[in-house]
CHARMM-style PDB file with segment names, atoms N, HN, CA, C and O in Angstrom:
ATOM      1  N   MET     1     128.933  73.364  56.698  1.00  0.00      PROA
ATOM      2  CA  MET     1     130.279  73.764  57.309  1.00  0.00      PROA
ATOM      3  C   MET     1     130.251  73.264  58.788  1.00  0.00      PROA
ATOM      4  O   MET     1     129.490  73.777  59.609  1.00  0.00      PROA
ATOM      5  N   SER     2     131.076  72.279  59.092  1.00  0.00      PROA
ATOM      6  HN  SER     2     131.693  71.863  58.425  1.00  0.00      PROA
ATOM      7  CA  SER     2     131.081  71.882  60.485  1.00  0.00      PROA
ATOM      8  C   SER     2     132.198  72.404  61.136  1.00  0.00      PROA
ATOM      9  O   SER     2     133.233  72.628  60.509  1.00  0.00      PROA
ATOM     10  N   PHE     3     132.087  72.636  62.424  1.00  0.00      PROA
ATOM     11  HN  PHE     3     131.246  72.454  62.934  1.00  0.00      PROA
ATOM     12  CA  PHE     3     132.988  73.190  63.285  1.00  0.00      PROA
ATOM     13  C   PHE     3     133.277  72.234  64.443  1.00  0.00      PROA
ATOM     14  O   PHE     3     134.097  72.513  65.317  1.00  0.00      PROA
ATOM     15  N   GLN     4     132.616  71.164  64.421  1.00  0.00      PROA
ATOM     16  HN  GLN     4     131.949  70.937  63.711  1.00  0.00      PROA
ATOM     17  CA  GLN     4     132.823  70.271  65.651  1.00  0.00      PROA
ATOM     18  C   GLN     4     134.305  69.789  65.900  1.00  0.00      PROA
ATOM     19  O   GLN     4     134.898  69.273  64.953  1.00  0.00      PROA
ATOM     20  N   GLY     5     134.889  69.915  67.023  1.00  0.00      PROA
ATOM     21  HN  GLY     5     134.407  70.334  67.793  1.00  0.00      PROA
ATOM     22  CA  GLY     5     136.087  69.714  67.309  1.00  0.00      PROA
ATOM     23  C   GLY     5     137.106  70.706  66.927  1.00  0.00      PROA
ATOM     24  O   GLY     5     138.305  70.503  67.115  1.00  0.00      PROA
ATOM     25  N   LYS     6     136.604  71.854  66.355  1.00  0.00      PROA
ATOM     26  HN  LYS     6     135.629  72.019  66.203  1.00  0.00      PROA
ATOM     27  CA  LYS     6     137.584  73.064  65.911  1.00  0.00      PROA
ATOM     28  C   LYS     6     137.468  74.303  66.890  1.00  0.00      PROA
ATOM     29  O   LYS     6     136.392  74.548  67.436  1.00  0.00      PROA
ATOM     30  N   GLU     7     138.422  74.961  67.071  1.00  0.00      PROA
ATOM     31  HN  GLU     7     139.296  74.761  66.628  1.00  0.00      PROA
ATOM     32  CA  GLU     7     138.164  76.194  68.071  1.00  0.00      PROA
ATOM     33  C   GLU     7     137.420  77.232  67.208  1.00  0.00      PROA
ATOM     34  O   GLU     7     137.651  77.384  66.008  1.00  0.00      PROA
ATOM     35  N   PHE     8     136.538  77.912  67.888  1.00  0.00      PROA
ATOM     36  HN  PHE     8     136.351  77.788  68.862  1.00  0.00      PROA
ATOM     37  CA  PHE     8     136.051  79.155  67.202  1.00  0.00      PROA
ATOM     38  C   PHE     8     136.927  80.222  67.366  1.00  0.00      PROA
ATOM     39  O   PHE     8     137.635  80.358  68.363  1.00  0.00      PROA
ATOM     40  N   THR     9     136.898  81.097  66.276  1.00  0.00      PROA
ATOM     41  HN  THR     9     136.322  80.986  65.466  1.00  0.00      PROA
ATOM     42  CA  THR     9     137.521  82.291  66.360  1.00  0.00      PROA
ATOM     43  C   THR     9     136.909  83.265  67.212  1.00  0.00      PROA
ATOM     44  O   THR     9     135.733  83.122  67.549  1.00  0.00      PROA
ATOM     45  N   VAL    10     137.648  84.325  67.624  1.00  0.00      PROA
ATOM     46  HN  VAL    10     138.603  84.441  67.351  1.00  0.00      PROA
ATOM     47  CA  VAL    10     137.049  85.391  68.430  1.00  0.00      PROA
ATOM     48  C   VAL    10     135.917  86.055  67.881  1.00  0.00      PROA
ATOM     49  O   VAL    10     134.959  86.417  68.564  1.00  0.00      PROA
ATOM     50  N   GLU    11     136.025  86.233  66.548  1.00  0.00      PROA
ATOM     51  HN  GLU    11     136.804  85.940  65.992  1.00  0.00      PROA
ATOM     52  CA  GLU    11     134.653  86.910  65.955  1.00  0.00      PROA
ATOM     53  C   GLU    11     133.541  85.872  65.920  1.00  0.00      PROA
ATOM     54  O   GLU    11     132.357  86.185  66.039  1.00  0.00      PROA
ATOM     55  N   MET    12     133.965  84.631  65.754  1.00  0.00      PROA
ATOM     56  HN  MET    12     134.927  84.377  65.657  1.00  0.00      PROA
ATOM     57  CA  MET    12     132.579  83.696  65.863  1.00  0.00      PROA
ATOM     58  C   MET    12     132.206  83.450  67.113  1.00  0.00      PROA
ATOM     59  O   MET    12     131.093  82.948  67.264  1.00  0.00      PROA
ATOM     60  N   LYS    13     132.977  83.718  68.220  1.00  0.00      PROA
ATOM     61  HN  LYS    13     133.882  84.125  68.098  1.00  0.00      PROA
ATOM     62  CA  LYS    13     132.409  83.701  69.597  1.00  0.00      PROA
ATOM     63  C   LYS    13     131.618  84.956  69.762  1.00  0.00      PROA
ATOM     64  O   LYS    13     130.490  84.904  70.252  1.00  0.00      PROA
ATOM     65  N   GLN    14     132.048  85.854  69.455  1.00  0.00      PROA
ATOM     66  HN  GLN    14     132.964  85.896  69.057  1.00  0.00      PROA
ATOM     67  CA  GLN    14     131.418  87.202  69.462  1.00  0.00      PROA
ATOM     68  C   GLN    14     129.836  87.153  68.953  1.00  0.00      PROA
ATOM     69  O   GLN    14     128.863  87.554  69.592  1.00  0.00      PROA
ATOM     70  N   LEU    15     129.842  86.572  67.672  1.00  0.00      PROA
ATOM     71  HN  LEU    15     130.633  86.246  67.153  1.00  0.00      PROA
ATOM     72  CA  LEU    15     128.583  86.532  66.975  1.00  0.00      PROA
ATOM     73  C   LEU    15     127.672  85.648  67.849  1.00  0.00      PROA
ATOM     74  O   LEU    15     126.524  86.006  68.112  1.00  0.00      PROA
ATOM     75  N   VAL    16     128.177  84.529  68.282  1.00  0.00      PROA
ATOM     76  HN  VAL    16     129.109  84.239  68.068  1.00  0.00      PROA
ATOM     77  CA  VAL    16     127.208  83.733  69.420  1.00  0.00      PROA
ATOM     78  C   VAL    16     126.674  84.382  70.469  1.00  0.00      PROA
ATOM     79  O   VAL    16     125.529  84.231  70.893  1.00  0.00      PROA
ATOM     80  N   VAL    17     127.776  85.343  71.028  1.00  0.00      PROA
ATOM     81  HN  VAL    17     128.707  85.466  70.683  1.00  0.00      PROA
ATOM     82  CA  VAL    17     127.141  86.025  72.171  1.00  0.00      PROA
ATOM     83  C   VAL    17     126.068  87.183  71.968  1.00  0.00      PROA
ATOM     84  O   VAL    17     125.197  87.494  72.780  1.00  0.00      PROA
ATOM     85  N   ASP    18     126.312  87.778  70.679  1.00  0.00      PROA
ATOM     86  HN  ASP    18     127.019  87.525  70.020  1.00  0.00      PROA
ATOM     87  CA  ASP    18     125.541  88.886  70.272  1.00  0.00      PROA
ATOM     88  C   ASP    18     124.154  88.307  70.044  1.00  0.00      PROA
ATOM     89  O   ASP    18     123.161  88.926  70.427  1.00  0.00      PROA
ATOM     90  N   LEU    19     124.060  87.103  69.414  1.00  0.00      PROA
ATOM     91  HN  LEU    19     124.867  86.600  69.102  1.00  0.00      PROA
ATOM     92  CA  LEU    19     122.703  86.567  69.057  1.00  0.00      PROA
ATOM     93  C   LEU    19     122.067  86.021  70.438  1.00  0.00      PROA
ATOM     94  O   LEU    19     120.877  86.234  70.670  1.00  0.00      PROA
ATOM     95  N   LYS    20     122.738  85.437  71.192  1.00  0.00      PROA
ATOM     96  HN  LYS    20     123.705  85.264  71.004  1.00  0.00      PROA
ATOM     97  CA  LYS    20     122.085  84.885  72.621  1.00  0.00      PROA
ATOM     98  C   LYS    20     121.718  86.102  73.388  1.00  0.00      PROA
ATOM     99  O   LYS    20     120.742  85.954  74.123  1.00  0.00      PROA
ATOM    100  N   LEU    21     122.265  87.239  73.383  1.00  0.00      PROA
ATOM    101  HN  LEU    21     123.058  87.359  72.786  1.00  0.00      PROA
ATOM    102  CA  LEU    21     121.948  88.434  74.104  1.00  0.00      PROA
ATOM    103  C   LEU    21     120.486  88.979  73.235  1.00  0.00      PROA
ATOM    104  O   LEU    21     119.508  89.358  73.879  1.00  0.00      PROA
ATOM    105  N   HSD    22     120.485  88.966  72.040  1.00  0.00      PROA
ATOM    106  HN  HSD    22     121.280  88.658  71.516  1.00  0.00      PROA
ATOM    107  CA  HSD    22     119.306  89.565  71.314  1.00  0.00      PROA
ATOM    108  C   HSD    22     118.214  88.608  71.674  1.00  0.00      PROA
ATOM    109  O   HSD    22     117.145  89.103  72.030  1.00  0.00      PROA
ATOM    110  N   PHE    23     118.330  87.360  71.634  1.00  0.00      PROA
ATOM    111  HN  PHE    23     119.199  86.958  71.346  1.00  0.00      PROA
ATOM    112  CA  PHE    23     117.277  86.447  71.941  1.00  0.00      PROA
ATOM    113  C   PHE    23     116.935  86.304  73.305  1.00  0.00      PROA
ATOM    114  O   PHE    23     115.848  85.817  73.617  1.00  0.00      PROA
ATOM    115  N   ASP    24     117.891  86.742  74.285  1.00  0.00      PROA
ATOM    116  HN  ASP    24     118.774  87.138  74.031  1.00  0.00      PROA
ATOM    117  CA  ASP    24     117.381  86.664  75.761  1.00  0.00      PROA
ATOM    118  C   ASP    24     116.623  87.949  75.964  1.00  0.00      PROA
ATOM    119  O   ASP    24     115.714  87.974  76.794  1.00  0.00      PROA
ATOM    120  N   THR    25     116.949  89.067  75.230  1.00  0.00      PROA
ATOM    121  HN  THR    25     117.687  89.047  74.556  1.00  0.00      PROA
ATOM    122  CA  THR    25     116.127  90.336  75.262  1.00  0.00      PROA
ATOM    123  C   THR    25     114.763  90.211  74.774  1.00  0.00      PROA
ATOM    124  O   THR    25     113.870  90.859  75.320  1.00  0.00      PROA
ATOM    125  N   GLU    26     114.499  89.372  73.713  1.00  0.00      PROA
ATOM    126  HN  GLU    26     115.225  88.845  73.269  1.00  0.00      PROA
ATOM    127  CA  GLU    26     113.124  89.140  73.274  1.00  0.00      PROA
ATOM    128  C   GLU    26     112.379  88.292  74.256  1.00  0.00      PROA
ATOM    129  O   GLU    26     111.176  88.431  74.476  1.00  0.00      PROA
ATOM    130  N   LYS    27     113.128  87.430  74.820  1.00  0.00      PROA
ATOM    131  HN  LYS    27     114.105  87.317  74.640  1.00  0.00      PROA
ATOM    132  CA  LYS    27     112.382  86.581  75.918  1.00  0.00      PROA
ATOM    133  C   LYS    27     111.936  87.566  77.179  1.00  0.00      PROA
ATOM    134  O   LYS    27     110.805  87.501  77.661  1.00  0.00      PROA
ATOM    135  N   LYS    28     112.821  88.368  77.598  1.00  0.00      PROA
ATOM    136  HN  LYS    28     113.739  88.421  77.206  1.00  0.00      PROA
ATOM    137  CA  LYS    28     112.577  89.298  78.614  1.00  0.00      PROA
ATOM    138  C   LYS    28     111.437  90.230  78.355  1.00  0.00      PROA
ATOM    139  O   LYS    28     110.645  90.464  79.267  1.00  0.00      PROA
ATOM    140  N   LEU    29     111.297  90.775  77.184  1.00  0.00      PROA
ATOM    141  HN  LEU    29     111.941  90.584  76.443  1.00  0.00      PROA
ATOM    142  CA  LEU    29     110.346  91.655  76.741  1.00  0.00      PROA
ATOM    143  C   LEU    29     109.004  91.023  76.617  1.00  0.00      PROA
ATOM    144  O   LEU    29     108.007  91.729  76.467  1.00  0.00      PROA
ATOM    145  N   GLY    30     108.925  89.563  76.678  1.00  0.00      PROA
ATOM    146  HN  GLY    30     109.735  88.989  76.800  1.00  0.00      PROA
ATOM    147  CA  GLY    30     107.816  88.776  76.526  1.00  0.00      PROA
ATOM    148  C   GLY    30     106.949  88.906  75.241  1.00  0.00      PROA
ATOM    149  O   GLY    30     105.743  88.673  75.161  1.00  0.00      PROA
ATOM    150  N   LYS    31     107.712  89.285  74.336  1.00  0.00      PROA
ATOM    151  HN  LYS    31     108.692  89.474  74.401  1.00  0.00      PROA
ATOM    152  CA  LYS    31     107.140  89.241  73.068  1.00  0.00      PROA
ATOM    153  C   LYS    31     106.951  88.046  72.473  1.00  0.00      PROA
ATOM    154  O   LYS    31     107.830  87.197  72.618  1.00  0.00      PROA
ATOM    155  N   PHE    32     105.835  87.755  71.729  1.00  0.00      PROA
ATOM    156  HN  PHE    32     105.120  88.445  71.611  1.00  0.00      PROA
ATOM    157  CA  PHE    32     105.648  86.530  71.093  1.00  0.00      PROA
ATOM    158  C   PHE    32     106.405  86.524  69.806  1.00  0.00      PROA
ATOM    159  O   PHE    32     106.250  87.416  68.972  1.00  0.00      PROA
ATOM    160  N   VAL    33     107.217  85.527  69.643  1.00  0.00      PROA
ATOM    161  HN  VAL    33     107.342  84.802  70.320  1.00  0.00      PROA
ATOM    162  CA  VAL    33     108.051  85.613  68.481  1.00  0.00      PROA
ATOM    163  C   VAL    33     107.864  84.264  67.550  1.00  0.00      PROA
ATOM    164  O   VAL    33     107.794  83.144  68.058  1.00  0.00      PROA
ATOM    165  N   SER    34     107.795  84.488  66.200  1.00  0.00      PROA
ATOM    166  HN  SER    34     107.852  85.397  65.788  1.00  0.00      PROA
ATOM    167  CA  SER    34     107.498  83.460  65.474  1.00  0.00      PROA
ATOM    168  C   SER    34     108.825  82.859  65.095  1.00  0.00      PROA
ATOM    169  O   SER    34     109.850  83.489  64.834  1.00  0.00      PROA
ATOM    170  N   THR    35     108.639  81.349  65.101  1.00  0.00      PROA
ATOM    171  HN  THR    35     107.806  80.838  65.313  1.00  0.00      PROA
ATOM    172  CA  THR    35     110.068  80.826  64.790  1.00  0.00      PROA
ATOM    173  C   THR    35     109.957  80.343  63.081  1.00  0.00      PROA
ATOM    174  O   THR    35     110.859  79.657  62.601  1.00  0.00      PROA
ATOM    175  N   LYS    36     109.026  80.682  62.424  1.00  0.00      PROA
ATOM    176  HN  LYS    36     108.293  81.240  62.814  1.00  0.00      PROA
ATOM    177  CA  LYS    36     108.891  80.405  61.162  1.00  0.00      PROA
ATOM    178  C   LYS    36     109.782  81.041  60.380  1.00  0.00      PROA
ATOM    179  O   LYS    36     110.135  80.491  59.337  1.00  0.00      PROA
ATOM    180  N   ASN    37     110.230  82.131  60.691  1.00  0.00      PROA
ATOM    181  HN  ASN    37     109.943  82.578  61.539  1.00  0.00      PROA
ATOM    182  CA  ASN    37     111.387  82.921  59.890  1.00  0.00      PROA
ATOM    183  C   ASN    37     112.598  83.020  60.698  1.00  0.00      PROA
ATOM    184  O   ASN    37     112.867  84.080  61.262  1.00  0.00      PROA
ATOM    185  N   ALA    38     113.335  82.013  60.794  1.00  0.00      PROA
ATOM    186  HN  ALA    38     113.117  81.151  60.336  1.00  0.00      PROA
ATOM    187  CA  ALA    38     114.535  81.979  61.439  1.00  0.00      PROA
ATOM    188  C   ALA    38     115.542  82.878  60.879  1.00  0.00      PROA
ATOM    189  O   ALA    38     116.211  83.569  61.647  1.00  0.00      PROA
ATOM    190  N   THR    39     115.703  82.932  59.686  1.00  0.00      PROA
ATOM    191  HN  THR    39     115.160  82.370  59.062  1.00  0.00      PROA
ATOM    192  CA  THR    39     116.612  83.753  58.855  1.00  0.00      PROA
ATOM    193  C   THR    39     116.511  85.095  59.257  1.00  0.00      PROA
ATOM    194  O   THR    39     117.540  85.721  59.512  1.00  0.00      PROA
ATOM    195  N   LYS    40     115.135  85.742  59.369  1.00  0.00      PROA
ATOM    196  HN  LYS    40     114.300  85.233  59.162  1.00  0.00      PROA
ATOM    197  CA  LYS    40     115.031  87.061  59.728  1.00  0.00      PROA
ATOM    198  C   LYS    40     115.348  87.372  61.177  1.00  0.00      PROA
ATOM    199  O   LYS    40     115.731  88.475  61.567  1.00  0.00      PROA
ATOM    200  N   ARG    41     115.171  86.395  61.878  1.00  0.00      PROA
ATOM    201  HN  ARG    41     114.859  85.499  61.561  1.00  0.00      PROA
ATOM    202  CA  ARG    41     115.293  86.361  63.483  1.00  0.00      PROA
ATOM    203  C   ARG    41     116.706  86.718  63.550  1.00  0.00      PROA
ATOM    204  O   ARG    41     117.092  87.760  64.079  1.00  0.00      PROA
ATOM    205  N   VAL    42     117.688  85.620  62.867  1.00  0.00      PROA
ATOM    206  HN  VAL    42     117.375  84.774  62.437  1.00  0.00      PROA
ATOM    207  CA  VAL    42     119.125  85.731  63.163  1.00  0.00      PROA
ATOM    208  C   VAL    42     119.754  86.981  62.401  1.00  0.00      PROA
ATOM    209  O   VAL    42     120.822  87.469  62.770  1.00  0.00      PROA
ATOM    210  N   ALA    43     119.086  87.431  61.403  1.00  0.00      PROA
ATOM    211  HN  ALA    43     118.219  87.035  61.103  1.00  0.00      PROA
ATOM    212  CA  ALA    43     119.720  88.750  60.818  1.00  0.00      PROA
ATOM    213  C   ALA    43     119.339  89.760  61.676  1.00  0.00      PROA
ATOM    214  O   ALA    43     120.211  90.611  61.852  1.00  0.00      PROA
ATOM    215  N   GLN    44     118.277  89.927  62.275  1.00  0.00      PROA
ATOM    216  HN  GLN    44     117.569  89.236  62.133  1.00  0.00      PROA
ATOM    217  CA  GLN    44     117.983  91.069  63.343  1.00  0.00      PROA
ATOM    218  C   GLN    44     119.011  90.999  64.337  1.00  0.00      PROA
ATOM    219  O   GLN    44     119.799  91.932  64.492  1.00  0.00      PROA
ATOM    220  N   GLY    45     119.061  89.752  65.150  1.00  0.00      PROA
ATOM    221  HN  GLY    45     118.421  88.994  65.024  1.00  0.00      PROA
ATOM    222  CA  GLY    45     119.815  89.479  66.273  1.00  0.00      PROA
ATOM    223  C   GLY    45     121.454  89.865  66.000  1.00  0.00      PROA
ATOM    224  O   GLY    45     122.233  90.225  66.882  1.00  0.00      PROA
ATOM    225  N   LEU    46     121.714  89.732  64.842  1.00  0.00      PROA
ATOM    226  HN  LEU    46     121.081  89.440  64.125  1.00  0.00      PROA
ATOM    227  CA  LEU    46     123.259  90.039  64.382  1.00  0.00      PROA
ATOM    228  C   LEU    46     123.464  91.239  63.814  1.00  0.00      PROA
ATOM    229  O   LEU    46     124.627  91.587  63.612  1.00  0.00      PROA
ATOM    230  N   GLY    47     122.352  92.115  63.441  1.00  0.00      PROA
ATOM    231  HN  GLY    47     121.407  91.832  63.605  1.00  0.00      PROA
ATOM    232  CA  GLY    47     122.364  93.345  62.646  1.00  0.00      PROA
ATOM    233  C   GLY    47     122.835  93.271  61.414  1.00  0.00      PROA
ATOM    234  O   GLY    47     123.501  94.221  61.002  1.00  0.00      PROA
ATOM    235  N   ILE    48     122.604  92.185  60.601  1.00  0.00      PROA
ATOM    236  HN  ILE    48     122.062  91.413  60.936  1.00  0.00      PROA
ATOM    237  CA  ILE    48     123.035  92.102  59.338  1.00  0.00      PROA
ATOM    238  C   ILE    48     122.013  91.631  58.333  1.00  0.00      PROA
ATOM    239  O   ILE    48     121.094  90.967  58.812  1.00  0.00      PROA
ATOM    240  N   GLY    49     121.997  91.838  57.092  1.00  0.00      PROA
ATOM    241  HN  GLY    49     122.743  92.377  56.703  1.00  0.00      PROA
ATOM    242  CA  GLY    49     120.912  91.457  56.276  1.00  0.00      PROA
ATOM    243  C   GLY    49     120.459  90.019  56.145  1.00  0.00      PROA
ATOM    244  O   GLY    49     121.203  89.116  56.529  1.00  0.00      PROA
ATOM    245  N   GLU    50     119.319  89.777  55.641  1.00  0.00      PROA
ATOM    246  HN  GLU    50     118.715  90.511  55.329  1.00  0.00      PROA
ATOM    247  CA  GLU    50     118.848  88.389  55.591  1.00  0.00      PROA
ATOM    248  C   GLU    50     119.684  87.645  54.468  1.00  0.00      PROA
ATOM    249  O   GLU    50     119.948  86.446  54.557  1.00  0.00      PROA
ATOM    250  N   ALA    51     120.076  88.428  53.421  1.00  0.00      PROA
ATOM    251  HN  ALA    51     119.862  89.402  53.349  1.00  0.00      PROA
ATOM    252  CA  ALA    51     120.664  87.790  52.413  1.00  0.00      PROA
ATOM    253  C   ALA    51     122.087  87.250  52.841  1.00  0.00      PROA
ATOM    254  O   ALA    51     122.529  86.196  52.384  1.00  0.00      PROA
ATOM    255  N   THR    52     122.725  87.973  53.677  1.00  0.00      PROA
ATOM    256  HN  THR    52     122.366  88.829  54.048  1.00  0.00      PROA
ATOM    257  CA  THR    52     123.939  87.419  54.227  1.00  0.00      PROA
ATOM    258  C   THR    52     123.849  86.183  55.004  1.00  0.00      PROA
ATOM    259  O   THR    52     124.675  85.280  54.866  1.00  0.00      PROA
ATOM    260  N   VAL    53     122.724  86.113  55.934  1.00  0.00      PROA
ATOM    261  HN  VAL    53     122.054  86.846  56.045  1.00  0.00      PROA
ATOM    262  CA  VAL    53     122.327  84.911  56.498  1.00  0.00      PROA
ATOM    263  C   VAL    53     122.198  83.641  55.807  1.00  0.00      PROA
ATOM    264  O   VAL    53     122.726  82.575  56.125  1.00  0.00      PROA
ATOM    265  N   LYS    54     121.349  83.909  54.715  1.00  0.00      PROA
ATOM    266  HN  LYS    54     120.920  84.774  54.456  1.00  0.00      PROA
ATOM    267  CA  LYS    54     121.163  82.836  53.808  1.00  0.00      PROA
ATOM    268  C   LYS    54     122.279  82.257  52.885  1.00  0.00      PROA
ATOM    269  O   LYS    54     122.270  81.142  52.362  1.00  0.00      PROA
ATOM    270  N   ARG    55     123.308  83.282  52.772  1.00  0.00      PROA
ATOM    271  HN  ARG    55     123.316  84.187  53.196  1.00  0.00      PROA
ATOM    272  CA  ARG    55     124.492  82.591  51.996  1.00  0.00      PROA
ATOM    273  C   ARG    55     125.190  82.098  53.143  1.00  0.00      PROA
ATOM    274  OT1 ARG    55     126.233  81.460  53.003  1.00  0.00      PROA
TER     275      ARG     55
END
């Protein structure tokens, strides 16, 4: 699904902000974060299940 050239909804913008804040928090805590399981990281960042991210 491509959104290039299309306006994001308010909900989509909020998801991006939430995920960015989660990843910024990880960085500030200095935790080592594996990038091998991106699905799990996104799910944790957004507070949703991995199955939802995969869909």
